[in-house]
C-alpha positions as CSV (number, residue, x, y, z in Angstrom):
1,M,-141.3,-82.2,197.2
2,T,-138.9,-80.6,195.3
3,I,-139.6,-78.9,191.8
4,S,-137.3,-80.1,188.8
5,K,-135.1,-77.7,186.6
6,K,-137.8,-79.5,184.0
7,T,-140.8,-77.6,185.5
8,M,-139.2,-74.7,186.4
9,K,-138.7,-74.0,182.6
10,W,-142.3,-73.9,182.3
11,I,-143.5,-71.7,185.0
12,P,-142.7,-68.4,183.6
13,W,-144.4,-69.6,179.8
14,L,-147.8,-70.1,182.4
15,L,-147.4,-67.2,183.8
16,I,-147.2,-64.8,180.9
17,L,-149.9,-67.0,179.0
18,P,-153.2,-65.5,180.5
19,V,-151.5,-62.1,179.7
20,V,-151.1,-63.0,175.9
21,L,-154.4,-64.6,175.4
22,I,-156.1,-61.6,176.7
23,R,-153.9,-59.1,174.7
24,G,-154.2,-61.0,171.6
25,F,-158.3,-61.3,171.9
26,T,-158.3,-57.6,172.6
27,T,-156.5,-57.1,169.8
28,V,-157.4,-59.0,167.2
29,Y,-161.0,-59.3,168.0
30,P,-161.6,-55.2,167.2
31,I,-159.6,-55.7,164.1
32,L,-161.9,-58.5,163.0
33,M,-165.1,-56.5,164.1
34,T,-163.8,-53.7,162.2
35,V,-163.3,-55.6,158.7
36,K,-166.6,-57.3,159.5
37,N,-168.8,-54.1,160.0
38,S,-166.8,-52.4,157.1
39,F,-168.7,-54.9,154.5
40,F,-172.2,-55.4,156.2
41,N,-174.4,-52.3,157.9
42,N,-176.6,-52.6,160.8
43,R,-179.1,-55.1,159.3
44,N,-176.1,-57.6,158.5
45,T,-176.8,-56.7,154.6
46,A,-173.8,-56.5,152.5
47,C,-172.8,-52.8,151.7
48,R,-170.8,-53.9,148.5
49,I,-171.7,-50.4,146.9
50,N,-169.6,-48.6,149.8
51,V,-167.0,-51.1,149.6
52,Q,-166.6,-50.3,145.8
53,K,-166.6,-46.8,146.5
54,K,-164.0,-47.0,149.4
55,L,-161.6,-49.0,147.5
56,S,-162.0,-46.7,144.3
57,D,-161.5,-43.8,146.7
58,I,-158.0,-45.4,147.9
59,A,-157.1,-46.1,144.4
60,A,-157.4,-42.7,143.8
61,I,-155.6,-41.7,146.6
62,L,-152.8,-43.9,146.0
63,E,-152.6,-42.9,142.5
64,L,-152.3,-39.1,143.8
65,N,-149.5,-39.9,146.3
66,V,-147.3,-41.6,143.7
67,A,-147.6,-38.8,141.5
68,A,-146.6,-36.3,144.4
69,Y,-143.6,-38.5,145.3
70,K,-142.3,-39.0,141.7
71,Q,-142.5,-34.9,141.3
72,L,-140.8,-34.9,144.8
73,F,-138.0,-37.2,143.6
74,E,-137.3,-35.4,140.4
75,F,-137.2,-32.0,142.4
76,I,-134.5,-33.2,144.7
77,M,-132.6,-34.9,141.8
78,L,-132.3,-31.4,140.4
């Protein structure tokens, strides 16, 4: 039995497919679970207060970064 050229094109993809699936699962699943766990505590109840506090903290940090970069830019342009 001979293998056609059309079949030969699929062999590398079939060999790579398990690696891509395992790597994709081990990358995407932890990211999704981290997002889920950040919104829920151990009893699967929503932690909206913590999320709002975290978002306000992030906003404050971003404001400080913008102000710092603005001062740095002004200093460089002197």
